[in-house]
C-alpha positions as CSV (number, residue, x, y, z in Angstrom):
1,X,0.0,0.0,0.0
2,X,3.0,2.3,-0.3
3,X,1.5,4.0,-3.4
4,X,-1.6,5.1,-1.6
5,X,-2.0,8.6,-0.3
6,X,-1.7,8.9,3.5
7,X,-5.5,9.6,3.8
8,X,-6.1,6.2,2.2
9,X,-3.5,4.5,4.4
10,X,-5.4,5.8,7.5
11,X,-8.4,3.7,6.4
12,X,-6.9,0.8,4.6
13,X,-3.5,-0.2,6.0
14,X,-2.7,-2.8,8.7
15,X,-5.6,-5.2,8.1
16,X,-6.8,-6.8,4.9
17,X,-9.6,-9.3,5.4
18,X,-9.7,-12.4,3.3
19,X,-12.8,-14.0,1.7
20,X,-15.5,-14.3,4.3
21,X,-13.5,-12.6,7.1
22,X,-14.7,-9.6,9.2
23,X,-14.4,-6.3,7.3
24,X,-13.6,-4.5,10.5
25,X,-10.4,-5.4,12.4
26,X,-11.4,-8.0,15.0
27,X,-10.6,-7.7,18.7
28,X,-8.5,-10.7,19.6
29,X,-9.4,-10.6,23.3
30,X,-7.3,-13.5,24.4
31,X,-4.2,-14.1,26.5
32,X,-3.2,-17.3,24.9
33,X,-3.1,-19.2,21.6
34,X,-3.7,-22.9,21.0
35,X,-1.3,-25.2,19.1
36,X,-1.7,-28.8,18.1
37,X,1.8,-29.9,19.1
38,X,4.4,-29.1,21.7
39,X,6.9,-28.7,18.9
40,X,4.9,-26.0,17.2
41,X,4.7,-24.1,20.5
42,X,8.5,-24.6,21.1
43,X,9.4,-22.9,17.8
44,X,7.8,-19.6,19.1
45,X,10.3,-19.5,22.0
46,X,13.0,-19.5,19.3
47,X,11.5,-16.3,18.0
48,X,9.8,-17.8,15.0
49,X,6.8,-15.8,13.8
50,X,3.5,-16.5,15.6
51,X,1.6,-15.8,18.8
52,X,2.0,-17.5,22.1
53,X,1.0,-14.9,24.7
54,X,-0.6,-11.4,24.4
55,X,2.0,-9.8,26.6
56,X,4.4,-10.3,23.7
57,X,2.2,-10.0,20.7
58,X,-1.5,-9.9,19.7
59,X,-3.0,-9.8,16.2
60,X,-5.1,-6.8,16.9
61,X,-2.2,-4.9,18.3
62,X,0.1,-5.9,15.4
63,X,-2.4,-4.8,12.8
64,X,-2.6,-1.3,14.3
65,X,1.1,-1.1,14.7
66,X,1.4,-2.0,11.0
67,X,-0.9,0.9,10.1
68,X,1.1,3.4,12.1
69,X,4.3,2.1,10.6
70,X,2.8,2.6,7.1
71,X,1.7,6.1,8.0
72,X,5.2,7.0,9.2
73,X,6.9,5.3,6.2
74,X,8.8,3.0,8.6
75,X,10.0,-0.6,8.4
76,X,8.5,-2.1,11.6
77,X,6.6,-1.0,14.7
78,X,5.1,-2.0,18.0
79,X,2.4,-0.7,20.3
80,X,2.9,0.0,24.0
81,X,0.5,0.7,26.8
82,X,1.3,4.4,26.9
83,X,3.4,7.1,25.2
84,X,5.6,7.2,28.3
85,X,6.3,3.5,27.8
86,X,7.1,4.1,24.2
87,X,9.7,6.7,24.9
88,X,11.2,4.6,27.7
89,X,11.4,1.5,25.4
90,X,12.9,3.5,22.5
91,X,15.9,4.2,24.7
92,X,16.2,1.3,27.1
93,X,16.2,-1.0,24.1
94,X,19.7,0.3,23.3
95,X,21.0,1.7,26.6
96,X,22.0,0.2,29.9
97,X,23.6,1.1,33.2
98,X,26.6,3.2,32.6
99,X,25.3,4.6,29.2
100,X,24.5,8.2,28.3
101,X,22.2,10.0,25.9
102,X,21.5,13.5,24.7
103,X,18.0,15.0,24.8
104,X,16.5,18.3,23.7
105,X,15.6,20.2,26.9
106,X,12.2,21.4,25.5
107,X,10.2,18.2,25.9
108,X,7.1,17.1,27.8
109,X,7.4,17.4,31.6
110,X,6.7,13.8,32.2
111,X,9.3,12.7,29.7
112,X,11.8,15.2,31.2
113,X,11.2,13.6,34.7
114,X,11.5,10.1,33.3
115,X,14.9,11.0,31.8
116,X,16.2,13.3,34.6
117,X,15.1,11.2,37.6
118,X,14.0,7.6,36.9
119,X,16.5,6.7,34.3
120,X,19.3,8.2,36.3
121,X,18.3,5.8,39.2
122,X,19.0,2.8,36.9
123,X,22.4,4.2,35.9
124,X,21.5,5.9,32.6
125,X,22.7,9.5,32.4
126,X,21.3,12.3,30.2
127,X,22.5,15.7,29.1
128,X,19.8,18.2,28.1
129,X,20.7,20.6,25.4
130,X,19.1,23.8,24.0
131,X,17.6,22.6,20.7
132,X,18.3,26.0,19.2
133,X,22.0,25.9,19.9
134,X,24.4,25.4,17.1
135,X,25.8,22.1,16.0
136,X,29.1,22.6,17.7
137,X,27.5,23.4,21.1
138,X,25.2,20.4,20.9
139,X,28.0,18.1,19.8
140,X,30.0,19.1,22.9
141,X,27.4,17.2,25.0
142,X,28.4,13.9,23.6
143,X,30.6,11.4,25.5
144,X,32.3,8.1,24.5
145,X,29.3,6.3,26.1
146,X,26.6,8.3,24.4
147,X,24.1,6.0,22.6
148,X,21.2,8.1,21.3
149,X,19.7,11.5,20.8
150,X,16.1,12.3,21.6
151,X,13.8,15.2,20.7
152,X,10.1,16.1,20.1
153,X,9.0,17.3,16.6
154,X,6.9,20.0,18.3
155,X,7.7,20.3,22.0
156,X,4.9,19.9,24.5
157,X,3.9,22.6,25.7
158,X,6.5,25.1,24.6
159,X,5.8,24.4,20.9
160,X,9.5,24.6,19.9
161,X,9.9,23.1,16.4
162,X,12.9,20.8,16.3
163,X,15.4,21.1,13.4
164,X,15.3,17.4,12.6
165,X,17.9,17.5,9.9
166,X,20.4,19.3,12.2
167,X,19.8,16.8,15.0
168,X,20.1,13.9,12.6
169,X,23.5,15.2,11.3
170,X,24.8,15.5,14.8
171,X,23.6,12.1,15.9
172,X,24.9,10.3,12.9
173,X,28.3,12.1,13.1
174,X,28.6,10.4,16.5
175,X,27.3,7.0,15.3
176,X,24.1,7.0,17.2
177,X,20.4,7.1,16.2
178,X,18.0,10.1,16.4
179,X,14.8,9.3,18.2
180,X,11.9,11.6,17.6
181,X,8.6,11.9,19.5
182,X,6.2,12.8,16.7
183,X,3.0,13.0,18.8
184,X,1.9,16.6,18.1
185,X,2.1,16.8,14.3
186,X,1.4,13.1,13.7
187,X,2.5,11.6,10.4
188,X,-0.2,13.5,8.7
189,X,1.8,16.7,9.0
190,X,5.4,15.5,9.5
191,X,7.3,12.3,8.8
192,X,10.6,12.5,10.6
193,X,12.2,9.6,8.7
194,X,12.2,11.7,5.5
195,X,14.5,14.2,7.3
196,X,17.0,11.7,8.8
197,X,15.4,10.5,12.0
198,X,15.8,6.8,12.8
199,X,13.2,5.9,15.4
200,X,9.8,7.6,15.9
201,X,7.6,7.4,19.0
202,X,4.0,8.4,19.7
203,X,1.6,8.9,22.5
204,X,-1.3,7.4,20.6
205,X,-3.5,8.7,23.4
206,X,-3.4,12.1,21.7
207,X,-4.4,12.9,18.1
208,X,-4.1,9.3,16.8
209,X,-6.9,7.9,19.0
210,X,-8.3,11.4,19.1
211,X,-11.2,11.0,21.6
212,X,-9.6,10.8,25.0
213,X,-10.9,7.2,25.5
214,X,-7.7,5.1,25.5
215,X,-4.1,5.4,26.6
216,X,-1.4,4.0,24.3
217,X,2.0,4.5,22.6
218,X,3.9,3.3,19.6
219,X,7.6,2.8,18.6
220,X,8.4,2.8,14.9
221,X,11.8,1.9,13.4
222,X,12.8,3.3,10.0
223,X,15.0,0.3,9.4
224,X,17.7,2.6,8.1
225,X,20.2,2.8,11.1
226,X,23.2,0.5,10.9
227,X,23.5,-1.0,14.4
228,X,26.7,-2.8,13.4
229,X,28.7,0.3,12.4
230,X,30.3,0.4,15.8
231,X,30.4,-1.5,19.1
232,X,27.8,0.8,20.9
233,X,24.9,-1.6,20.6
234,X,25.9,-5.0,22.0
235,X,22.3,-5.8,22.9
236,X,21.5,-6.0,19.2
237,X,24.7,-7.3,17.8
238,X,25.8,-9.9,20.3
239,X,24.1,-13.2,21.4
240,X,21.0,-12.9,23.6
241,X,21.3,-15.9,26.0
242,X,17.7,-15.6,27.0
243,X,16.8,-16.7,23.5
244,X,19.5,-19.4,22.9
245,X,22.1,-17.0,21.6
246,X,20.0,-15.2,19.0
247,X,21.7,-12.2,17.5
248,X,19.1,-9.7,16.5
249,X,20.9,-7.9,13.7
250,X,22.1,-11.2,12.2
251,X,18.8,-13.1,12.6
252,X,16.2,-10.4,11.9
253,X,18.0,-7.8,9.8
254,X,16.1,-4.5,9.6
255,X,13.6,-5.8,12.1
256,X,16.2,-6.3,14.8
257,X,15.4,-3.2,16.9
258,X,11.6,-3.8,17.0
259,X,12.1,-7.6,17.5
260,X,14.2,-6.9,20.5
261,X,11.6,-4.6,22.0
262,X,9.0,-7.4,21.6
263,X,11.2,-10.3,22.7
264,X,12.8,-8.6,25.7
265,X,11.0,-5.5,26.8
266,X,7.4,-6.5,26.4
267,X,8.4,-9.9,27.9
268,X,10.0,-8.4,31.0
269,X,8.3,-5.0,31.5
270,X,4.8,-6.0,30.3
271,X,3.8,-2.6,29.0
272,X,1.4,-4.1,26.4
273,X,-1.8,-2.4,25.3
274,X,-5.1,-4.2,25.6
275,X,-6.5,-5.4,22.3
276,X,-9.7,-3.5,23.1
277,X,-7.7,-0.2,23.4
278,X,-5.9,-1.0,20.1
279,X,-9.3,-1.5,18.4
280,X,-10.4,2.0,19.6
281,X,-7.1,3.4,18.4
282,X,-7.6,1.9,15.0
283,X,-11.0,3.6,14.7
284,X,-9.4,6.9,15.6
285,X,-6.7,6.4,13.0
286,X,-9.3,6.0,10.3
287,X,-10.3,9.7,10.7
288,X,-6.9,11.0,11.7
289,X,-6.3,13.0,8.4
290,X,-9.7,14.6,8.6
291,X,-9.4,15.6,12.2
292,X,-5.8,16.9,12.0
293,X,-6.8,19.2,9.2
294,X,-9.6,20.6,11.2
295,X,-7.5,20.9,14.4
296,X,-4.9,22.9,12.5
297,X,-7.4,25.2,10.7
298,X,-9.2,26.0,14.0
299,X,-5.9,26.5,15.8
300,X,-4.7,29.0,13.2
301,X,-7.9,31.0,13.5
302,X,-7.7,31.0,17.3
303,X,-4.0,32.0,17.3
304,X,-4.7,34.9,15.0
305,X,-7.6,36.0,17.2
306,X,-5.4,35.9,20.4
307,X,-2.5,37.7,18.7
308,X,-4.8,40.7,18.2
309,X,-6.4,40.7,21.6
310,X,-5.0,43.4,24.0
311,X,-5.6,41.2,27.1
312,X,-3.1,38.6,25.8
313,X,0.6,39.3,26.6
314,X,2.1,36.8,24.1
315,X,1.1,34.0,21.7
316,X,3.2,31.1,20.6
317,X,2.0,29.1,17.6
318,X,4.3,28.0,14.8
319,X,1.7,28.8,12.2
320,X,1.9,32.5,12.8
321,X,4.2,34.3,10.4
322,X,5.9,36.2,13.2
323,X,6.7,33.1,15.2
324,X,10.4,32.2,15.7
325,X,9.7,28.7,14.5
326,X,7.6,29.6,11.5
327,X,10.4,28.9,8.9
328,X,11.2,25.5,10.5
329,X,7.4,24.7,10.6
330,X,7.1,25.6,6.9
331,X,10.1,23.3,6.1
332,X,9.0,20.3,8.1
333,X,5.2,20.8,8.3
334,X,4.1,22.9,5.3
335,X,0.5,21.6,5.6
336,X,0.1,22.6,9.3
337,X,1.6,21.9,12.7
338,X,-0.9,20.9,15.4
339,X,-3.9,22.1,17.2
340,X,-2.1,23.2,20.4
341,X,-1.4,26.9,21.2
342,X,0.4,28.4,24.2
343,X,-0.1,31.9,25.3
344,X,0.0,34.2,28.3
345,X,-2.7,36.4,29.8
346,X,-1.8,39.9,31.1
347,X,-1.8,39.7,34.8
348,X,0.4,36.6,35.1
349,X,-0.5,33.3,36.9
350,X,-3.5,34.7,38.9
351,X,-5.1,36.1,35.7
352,X,-4.4,32.8,33.9
353,X,-6.2,30.9,36.5
354,X,-9.2,33.2,36.5
355,X,-9.4,33.0,32.7
356,X,-9.3,29.2,32.8
357,X,-11.9,29.0,35.5
358,X,-14.2,31.2,33.4
359,X,-14.2,29.0,30.3
360,X,-17.4,27.1,29.5
361,X,-16.8,25.1,26.3
362,X,-13.1,24.4,26.9
363,X,-12.5,22.0,29.8
364,X,-9.6,22.0,32.3
365,X,-8.2,18.5,31.9
366,X,-4.9,16.7,32.2
367,X,-4.9,16.0,28.5
368,X,-4.3,17.5,25.1
369,X,-4.9,16.8,21.5
370,X,-8.3,15.2,21.2
371,X,-11.6,16.2,19.5
372,X,-12.7,18.4,22.4
373,X,-11.1,21.8,23.2
374,X,-9.3,21.7,26.5
375,X,-6.9,23.9,28.5
376,X,-4.2,23.4,31.1
377,X,-1.7,25.4,33.2
378,X,1.4,23.3,32.8
379,X,3.5,25.0,35.6
380,X,1.0,23.9,38.2
381,X,0.1,20.5,36.7
382,X,2.0,18.5,34.1
383,X,5.3,20.3,34.9
384,X,4.6,20.8,38.6
385,X,7.4,18.4,39.7
386,X,10.0,20.5,38.0
387,X,12.1,23.3,39.6
388,X,12.0,26.9,38.3
389,X,15.3,26.3,36.5
390,X,14.0,23.1,34.9
391,X,10.7,24.9,33.9
392,X,12.8,27.5,32.2
393,X,14.9,24.8,30.4
394,X,11.6,23.3,29.2
395,X,10.3,26.6,27.9
396,X,7.5,26.7,30.4
397,X,6.8,30.1,32.0
398,X,4.6,30.6,35.1
399,X,1.9,32.3,33.0
400,X,1.9,29.8,30.1
401,X,-1.6,28.5,29.2
402,X,-1.7,25.4,27.0
403,X,-4.8,25.6,24.8
404,X,-5.7,22.5,22.8
405,X,-8.1,23.5,20.0
406,X,-10.7,20.9,19.2
407,X,-12.8,20.2,16.2
408,X,-15.8,22.1,17.3
409,X,-17.0,25.1,15.3
410,X,-14.2,27.6,15.6
411,X,-16.6,30.5,16.2
412,X,-17.9,28.8,19.3
413,X,-14.3,28.3,20.5
414,X,-13.4,31.9,20.0
415,X,-16.6,33.1,21.7
416,X,-15.8,31.0,24.7
417,X,-12.3,32.6,24.9
418,X,-13.8,36.0,24.5
419,X,-16.3,35.7,27.3
420,X,-13.6,34.3,29.6
421,X,-11.3,37.2,28.8
422,X,-14.1,39.6,29.5
423,X,-14.0,38.5,33.2
424,X,-10.4,39.9,33.6
């Protein structure tokens, strides 16, 4: 299906029923799979294709992973139980105690905390870099034990646009892969593999599922990175004794990276999505292209309205011509960025809270990027665990309001903002 447009892939990829089979992807709500002989089951433990236990693989999950892989233009992919698990797996799959990685500092607060606290506890170190720094400055963060580079296409909630090609050049010059969280633009608006990224992750909880009903994640491999170019990735290039000495790069070729996630990480960590959740995710994916287009159109109109309002101190949206990331957005996402806007209300934090409390259509929720318009104050919620210095590094100011524009009629969204601003 590589020749189909991405809108068609949203509907058609991942599952093709045979004669007499269900037209809609079935929910394989099972933990186990029956085999006629012990020998047939034993082959699965040598990593031959098939299903033995849903913690490792499930037909519903695999079909949806295949669809997302097709949308990203990747080689292989796997679903996880959350976007946080996807980001963790993308790194822990190639890092261990004593290793180091480089990350953009402007990333989601939960991911920042995962990297800065939890992963350090298991012996994996990280250096956060200003994504807007020059290549020489970013390269100075690398060490002999650096194994990966991580960034977000559009940072949550600062909305910094990552220069993917710059980060890819830096990563590849040091012989390591570039991992990109592509949650906000989705593959509808940006496909990082086309600009040199090697691994893509998603919180499918957001635009992909699109209706705030399921939590999930995905890891997609481009199949382009050469894991054997140096000795940095022994987990992929040397025998895995837990599978009778299998060598992933030798035995699975371009599928090595994803096969290892399935065989080791899902086996040991168990962060597997339920088939029911994957079914809902697939329904969301079918309308992804339609919804993303509406999200972006509405957000552009809201951003332009806010920019002209004298009660707003600043507006950050890459679609605005005066935005510092507008040129990068046009380069990587010419058809639109996302439906999320950040802005400040004159009067600081107290005014921001009063504004949010006065909204009627937009709901205050710990979520972003679904069909309904919602709003959040990151400094006191999603980024609450960070220090003032860390908030600054993440691009989160005390007055920042994250406004996720939904797919409602944009005039109703603007009217809601207007009546809330009138209370200030």
